[in-house]
N, C-alpha and C positions, 0 to 999 in steps of 0.2 A: 893638194890642198885640199879634195874633197879627205882621205884618206887621215890627214891632218887632221881635219874636223868630227869626221868622226871618232878617229883616237883622243879627243879633247872631252867629246862629250861620252862617253864610254867610262872615262875616268872621273868626270862631274856626277856623273847619273848613279856608279860605285860607291863617292864619300856621300851623296845622301841617304842611300839606301843603307851606308853605314853610318851613317848619322840617327836616322830613325832607328835604325839595332842598339845603339847606343843609348838613344832615349827612353827606349824598352828596357834595357837591364839597369836602368836609373827607376827607372817608375815601380819595375819587380823589388827592390832596395826598397823601398819607400811602402811598398804593401808587406815587406817583411818585416818591417814596425822592430828594427834592431835598436838595440840601446847599445847607449852609450858608446860608438861607433859613427862616424858620417862619412860617406865620400860625394863628391859631385866631379861630373867634366869638367875637364878646361871649359872655359869659356873659346879660347882657339885654337884648340884642336879634340876631335871625338875619341882620339886614342890615349890623353892621356888624363888622370883623375887626381884630385888633391883630395887624401884623409885626413882624419885626427881621430884616434883612440883614447875616450876617459877612464882609465882604470880604479875601479873603489873598495876592491878587495883582493884579499891574496898577498903575495910576493910584493909584487907591482904597485900593490894599492897606489894613488895621488900622482901615479905617473901619466904622463899628458905626452902621448907620442904623435907626432905626425910624420905623415908617409906619403907616397906617390905610386899611384899606378900606372904603367904604360902598356896598354895592350898592342898588340901585335897589329902590324901594319893593316894586315885582312884580316882581322879581327870581325866576327866570332867566326870565320872560315879556316882559320888559321888553327895548325893542332898543337902549333908553340903553346907556350904559357904563358903569361903575363910577367912582367916583372914587376916586383915590390920593394921600393926602394924607400927607407928609413930613414929620419934625420941621423946625423951623426954623432953616435956616440951611445945605442941603442944596446944591452950587454942583455944575449941571449944566444942561446947555443944554435936558434935556427938563425940571427942574422948573421952574414959577415962581418966584420971589423975594417976592411977594407972597403970593400964596395957598397955598404951598410945595405944589401939585399935581401931578401927573405927565402928562404927553401918553400918549393911551394911542393916537392916531390913528395915529402910525405902523404900529401892531400890526392895530387893529380902525379899520373905519370906523363898526359899528353890533354889538351882541352879538344871536350867532343860541345860543340856548342849544342846538342841536343841532352846534356845531361847537366853540362857549367854553366855555372854564371858567377858573374863578379860577387852577389850575396854570399858565395861559398869562400870567396876567400876574405871577404870582413868577416865569416864566423868563423872561422880559420886564425887570423889575428886575435879573435878575443881568445881563442882555444891556448895557444901558445902561449901567453900572457895571464889566463886564470890557471893554467896547468903546466907549469914549463915540465916539471916531472913526467906526465902522460905526454906530451908532444914528443921527447924523445923517447918513449917508450913501445917496442914493437909486440909485447904480451909478457905473456909468464914463464920459465921454465916447466920442466915438469917437475923440480923443486918448488918452486911457487914463487923464484927470485926473478926480478925484472929483467926482461931483454932488452939492452941499450941500442939505438943505432949506432952502427959502430963510427958511420959518417958524417959530417955536421958540417953547418957554416963556422961554427968559432968551438972549436977543439977547447978551447982555455974553459970556455962558459962553459963547456960539458964537463971537464975533470971535476971544478970544483963543485955543480948542481949535485954530481955522483958521487962528491968524497968529503967534499965541506960546504952545509949548506949556510953554515954561519958567513963563510966569508963571500957565498955568492950572496948573501943577502946584501953583503955590504956592497959590495959593485953594482948590484943592483939600486941601494939608495942612493949610490953618486950619480949612476946614469937617470935617476929621477933629477935628482936636483937638478942637473946640468939642463936637463928641457924644460924645467920650471923656468928657471935662469933666463933661456933664450926663447923665454914660451914668446914674449912681444917684440922681438928682433924684427926688423927689416924685410919684406919677402924676398926671397931669391927669384920670383920670376914676376912681371907685371902683368897680370892678369886677374879682372876682377873675379873671379870664381876662387880664389886662393883663400886658405882657409888662414884667416887674423884672428888675430887677442886683442883688444883696445883695455886700455888700464882703467880702474875704476876712475870716474869722472861726477861726482856728488852733483852738478846741476843738470847733469844727462841723466841719470842713471835713474835719481832720487823720484824724478817724473815719470820712469818707466813703473818704479814698483808700487810707486800711488796708483796708476792705473791698474797694473796687476792685482793688486790689493781691494780696489772699488766692486760694489755689488755688482755696477755696471758691466764690468768684463768679464765676473762668474756668467753673469745669464747669458753672455755672449760665449765666452768659451767653453770648448769641450771638458767633458770629464778629464781630470787631471791622470797622469800616469805613476805609474809607481818609479823609484827611483832607481837612474842606469846604473844595472850589475852586468858584471862579464856572465856569459855562457857557462855552464857546469862543460864539466869535458865531453866533448863528442868522440866516438872510440872508432866510428869509419866513415867511411864517407855513403854508405849505404844510410847510417842514421842520418845523412845530410837529405838523402833522397827523399825520405821518410818523414821528415819535419817538412819540407818544402811538400811535398805531398797533402799533407794535414791540414798545413796553411792554407793550401790554392781552392781545397775543402770547403773550409771553412769559408774564403771569400764567395764561392759559389755559392755557398748554403744562404748567406745574409743576402748578395744580390736577386735570389730567389727569391727572397723573402722581402 
Protein backbone atom coordinates (compact mmCIF):
# COMPACT_ATOMS: atom_id res chain seq x y z
CA UNK A 1 0.00 0.00 0.00
CA UNK A 2 2.79 2.42 0.88
CA UNK A 3 4.62 1.65 -2.37
CA UNK A 4 1.44 2.23 -4.37
CA UNK A 5 0.82 5.55 -2.61
CA UNK A 6 4.41 6.68 -3.21
CA UNK A 7 4.16 5.75 -6.89
CA UNK A 8 0.86 7.61 -7.26
CA UNK A 9 2.25 10.69 -5.53
CA UNK A 10 5.33 10.65 -7.79
CA UNK A 11 3.18 10.48 -10.91
CA UNK A 12 0.98 13.29 -9.66
CA UNK A 13 4.02 15.44 -8.88
CA UNK A 14 5.47 14.72 -12.33
CA UNK A 15 2.22 15.79 -14.02
CA UNK A 16 2.06 18.99 -11.97
CA UNK A 17 5.70 19.79 -12.81
CA UNK A 18 5.06 19.12 -16.48
CA UNK A 19 1.99 21.36 -16.33
CA UNK A 20 4.07 24.26 -15.03
CA UNK A 21 6.63 23.74 -17.79
CA UNK A 22 3.90 23.71 -20.44
CA UNK A 23 2.46 26.94 -19.04
CA UNK A 24 5.95 28.44 -19.25
CA UNK A 25 6.09 27.43 -22.94
CA UNK A 26 2.75 29.12 -23.56
CA UNK A 27 3.86 32.29 -21.78
CA UNK A 28 7.03 32.35 -23.88
CA UNK A 29 4.91 32.19 -27.04
CA UNK A 30 2.90 35.17 -25.80
CA UNK A 31 6.13 37.10 -25.14
CA UNK A 32 7.39 36.35 -28.65
CA UNK A 33 4.26 38.04 -30.07
CA UNK A 34 4.14 35.88 -33.18
CA UNK A 35 1.89 37.26 -35.90
CA UNK A 36 -0.75 35.24 -37.69
CA UNK A 37 -0.24 31.96 -35.84
CA UNK A 38 -1.77 30.85 -32.56
CA UNK A 39 -1.45 27.80 -30.33
CA UNK A 40 -2.90 26.91 -26.95
CA UNK A 41 -2.66 23.84 -24.69
CA UNK A 42 -5.70 21.62 -24.50
CA UNK A 43 -7.90 21.99 -21.43
CA UNK A 44 -7.81 18.25 -20.79
CA UNK A 45 -4.15 17.45 -21.47
CA UNK A 46 -0.94 19.42 -21.17
CA UNK A 47 0.70 17.45 -23.98
CA UNK A 48 -1.98 18.24 -26.57
CA UNK A 49 -2.04 21.68 -28.19
CA UNK A 50 -4.43 23.24 -30.69
CA UNK A 51 -3.21 25.73 -33.29
CA UNK A 52 -4.20 27.71 -36.36
CA UNK A 53 -2.25 29.74 -38.90
CA UNK A 54 -3.58 32.63 -40.99
CA UNK A 55 -1.56 33.25 -44.16
CA UNK A 56 -1.67 36.66 -45.84
CA UNK A 57 0.92 36.49 -48.60
CA UNK A 58 2.69 34.17 -51.01
CA UNK A 59 1.42 31.00 -52.66
CA UNK A 60 -0.68 30.12 -49.60
CA UNK A 61 -2.28 33.57 -49.21
CA UNK A 62 -5.78 33.45 -47.67
CA UNK A 63 -5.12 30.00 -46.23
CA UNK A 64 -6.38 29.22 -42.75
CA UNK A 65 -5.03 25.89 -41.54
CA UNK A 66 -5.67 24.21 -38.22
CA UNK A 67 -3.11 21.91 -36.66
CA UNK A 68 -2.49 20.01 -33.46
CA UNK A 69 0.77 19.52 -31.57
CA UNK A 70 1.22 16.34 -29.58
CA UNK A 71 4.10 16.55 -27.13
CA UNK A 72 5.94 13.43 -25.88
CA UNK A 73 4.67 12.10 -22.55
CA UNK A 74 7.95 13.06 -20.88
CA UNK A 75 8.09 16.54 -22.42
CA UNK A 76 10.28 18.54 -22.15
CA UNK A 77 12.82 15.99 -20.92
CA UNK A 78 12.27 13.57 -23.82
CA UNK A 79 14.61 13.87 -26.81
CA UNK A 80 11.93 12.66 -29.23
CA UNK A 81 10.31 15.39 -31.32
CA UNK A 82 6.75 16.63 -30.89
CA UNK A 83 4.23 15.56 -33.53
CA UNK A 84 2.44 18.20 -35.59
CA UNK A 85 -0.74 17.08 -37.39
CA UNK A 86 -2.51 19.34 -39.88
CA UNK A 87 -6.10 19.19 -40.95
CA UNK A 88 -6.84 16.93 -43.90
CA UNK A 89 -5.81 18.03 -47.37
CA UNK A 90 -3.02 20.58 -46.77
CA UNK A 91 -0.77 20.30 -49.84
CA UNK A 92 2.90 20.83 -49.04
CA UNK A 93 6.14 18.84 -49.49
CA UNK A 94 6.67 18.62 -45.73
CA UNK A 95 3.12 17.43 -44.90
CA UNK A 96 2.25 13.75 -45.32
CA UNK A 97 -0.86 13.02 -47.39
CA UNK A 98 -1.78 10.01 -45.24
CA UNK A 99 -1.03 10.98 -41.63
CA UNK A 100 -1.13 14.76 -42.31
CA UNK A 101 1.95 15.04 -40.11
CA UNK A 102 4.57 17.74 -40.55
CA UNK A 103 8.23 16.76 -40.95
CA UNK A 104 10.20 18.62 -38.28
CA UNK A 105 13.57 17.05 -39.04
CA UNK A 106 14.74 19.88 -41.35
CA UNK A 107 14.74 22.03 -38.20
CA UNK A 108 15.35 19.54 -35.37
CA UNK A 109 17.19 16.24 -35.27
CA UNK A 110 16.15 15.70 -31.65
CA UNK A 111 14.60 17.77 -28.88
CA UNK A 112 16.89 19.64 -26.50
CA UNK A 113 14.92 21.30 -23.71
CA UNK A 114 17.72 23.82 -23.13
CA UNK A 115 17.62 25.09 -26.71
CA UNK A 116 14.24 24.22 -28.23
CA UNK A 117 10.80 25.61 -27.52
CA UNK A 118 7.32 25.26 -28.97
CA UNK A 119 7.61 28.74 -30.48
CA UNK A 120 10.39 27.36 -32.70
CA UNK A 121 7.83 24.94 -34.16
CA UNK A 122 5.36 27.77 -34.78
CA UNK A 123 7.96 29.86 -36.61
CA UNK A 124 8.94 26.80 -38.65
CA UNK A 125 5.29 26.36 -39.65
CA UNK A 126 5.25 29.98 -40.78
CA UNK A 127 8.44 29.40 -42.73
CA UNK A 128 7.27 26.43 -44.77
CA UNK A 129 4.19 28.30 -45.99
CA UNK A 130 5.93 31.66 -46.50
CA UNK A 131 8.75 30.11 -48.53
CA UNK A 132 7.94 26.56 -49.67
CA UNK A 133 10.88 26.50 -52.10
CA UNK A 134 13.32 27.62 -49.41
CA UNK A 135 11.97 25.06 -46.96
CA UNK A 136 13.03 22.19 -49.22
CA UNK A 137 16.39 23.68 -50.21
CA UNK A 138 19.55 22.56 -48.42
CA UNK A 139 21.74 25.22 -50.01
CA UNK A 140 23.38 26.02 -53.35
CA UNK A 141 25.80 23.98 -55.42
CA UNK A 142 29.08 25.34 -56.78
CA UNK A 143 27.16 26.23 -59.94
CA UNK A 144 24.60 28.21 -57.99
CA UNK A 145 21.88 25.59 -58.41
CA UNK A 146 19.65 24.81 -55.41
CA UNK A 147 20.32 21.54 -53.63
CA UNK A 148 16.94 20.05 -52.78
CA UNK A 149 16.05 17.58 -50.07
CA UNK A 150 16.07 14.04 -51.43
CA UNK A 151 13.25 12.78 -49.24
CA UNK A 152 10.15 14.66 -48.08
CA UNK A 153 6.72 13.70 -46.73
CA UNK A 154 4.92 14.49 -50.00
CA UNK A 155 7.04 13.68 -53.03
CA UNK A 156 4.29 14.66 -55.48
CA UNK A 157 4.19 18.15 -53.99
CA UNK A 158 7.97 18.26 -54.19
CA UNK A 159 7.91 17.29 -57.87
CA UNK A 160 5.31 19.92 -58.80
CA UNK A 161 7.05 22.61 -56.78
CA UNK A 162 10.34 21.85 -58.53
CA UNK A 163 9.07 21.41 -62.09
CA UNK A 164 5.61 22.95 -62.45
CA UNK A 165 4.91 25.93 -60.23
CA UNK A 166 1.59 26.59 -62.04
CA UNK A 167 0.26 23.10 -61.25
CA UNK A 168 1.57 23.40 -57.70
CA UNK A 169 -0.24 26.71 -57.30
CA UNK A 170 -3.50 25.13 -58.50
CA UNK A 171 -3.20 22.34 -55.95
CA UNK A 172 -2.48 24.89 -53.22
CA UNK A 173 -5.53 26.95 -54.17
CA UNK A 174 -7.66 23.81 -53.96
CA UNK A 175 -6.43 23.02 -50.46
CA UNK A 176 -7.04 26.62 -49.38
CA UNK A 177 -10.60 26.47 -50.71
CA UNK A 178 -11.16 23.19 -48.84
CA UNK A 179 -9.85 24.65 -45.58
CA UNK A 180 -12.19 27.63 -45.86
CA UNK A 181 -15.12 25.39 -46.74
CA UNK A 182 -14.65 23.37 -43.55
CA UNK A 183 -13.72 26.29 -41.31
CA UNK A 184 -17.06 26.18 -39.46
CA UNK A 185 -17.30 22.39 -39.09
CA UNK A 186 -18.23 20.88 -35.75
CA UNK A 187 -15.05 20.43 -33.65
CA UNK A 188 -13.75 16.85 -33.77
CA UNK A 189 -13.03 16.96 -30.04
CA UNK A 190 -14.96 18.33 -27.08
CA UNK A 191 -12.42 20.61 -25.48
CA UNK A 192 -13.13 24.21 -24.40
CA UNK A 193 -9.69 25.26 -25.69
CA UNK A 194 -10.24 23.93 -29.22
CA UNK A 195 -10.04 26.86 -31.64
CA UNK A 196 -13.37 27.40 -33.37
CA UNK A 197 -14.76 29.97 -35.79
CA UNK A 198 -18.31 31.30 -35.80
CA UNK A 199 -20.18 32.68 -38.77
CA UNK A 200 -20.94 36.40 -38.85
CA UNK A 201 -23.98 37.26 -36.74
CA UNK A 202 -25.07 40.91 -37.17
CA UNK A 203 -26.86 41.19 -33.83
CA UNK A 204 -23.73 40.01 -32.01
CA UNK A 205 -20.86 41.40 -34.04
CA UNK A 206 -22.26 44.87 -34.76
CA UNK A 207 -22.26 45.62 -31.04
CA UNK A 208 -18.67 44.45 -30.76
CA UNK A 209 -17.60 46.53 -33.77
CA UNK A 210 -19.33 49.59 -32.36
CA UNK A 211 -17.44 49.15 -29.12
CA UNK A 212 -14.14 48.74 -30.97
CA UNK A 213 -14.76 51.97 -32.88
CA UNK A 214 -15.78 53.99 -29.84
CA UNK A 215 -13.46 56.58 -28.27
CA UNK A 216 -13.79 54.91 -24.89
CA UNK A 217 -12.35 51.69 -26.32
CA UNK A 218 -9.35 53.41 -27.90
CA UNK A 219 -8.59 55.24 -24.68
CA UNK A 220 -8.32 51.92 -22.87
CA UNK A 221 -6.86 49.70 -25.57
CA UNK A 222 -3.18 49.27 -26.28
CA UNK A 223 -1.80 50.69 -29.54
CA UNK A 224 -2.89 48.54 -32.46
CA UNK A 225 -0.33 46.27 -34.10
CA UNK A 226 0.39 45.97 -37.79
CA UNK A 227 -1.61 43.41 -39.82
CA UNK A 228 -0.38 39.86 -39.37
CA UNK A 229 2.15 38.65 -41.86
CA UNK A 230 4.30 35.57 -42.28
CA UNK A 231 7.93 35.68 -41.30
CA UNK A 232 10.60 35.81 -43.95
CA UNK A 233 12.73 32.78 -44.66
CA UNK A 234 14.63 31.47 -41.66
CA UNK A 235 17.97 30.20 -42.85
CA UNK A 236 18.91 28.02 -39.87
CA UNK A 237 18.28 27.08 -36.28
CA UNK A 238 21.14 29.42 -35.34
CA UNK A 239 19.08 32.33 -36.63
CA UNK A 240 16.15 31.20 -34.48
CA UNK A 241 18.45 31.26 -31.47
CA UNK A 242 19.69 34.77 -32.32
CA UNK A 243 16.10 35.99 -32.60
CA UNK A 244 15.25 34.41 -29.25
CA UNK A 245 18.27 36.01 -27.59
CA UNK A 246 17.41 39.43 -29.04
CA UNK A 247 13.81 39.07 -27.91
CA UNK A 248 14.87 38.16 -24.38
CA UNK A 249 17.33 41.05 -24.27
CA UNK A 250 14.54 43.41 -25.26
CA UNK A 251 12.21 42.03 -22.60
CA UNK A 252 14.96 42.33 -19.99
CA UNK A 253 15.67 45.92 -20.99
CA UNK A 254 11.98 46.83 -20.74
CA UNK A 255 11.71 45.26 -17.29
CA UNK A 256 14.74 47.23 -16.05
CA UNK A 257 13.26 50.48 -17.38
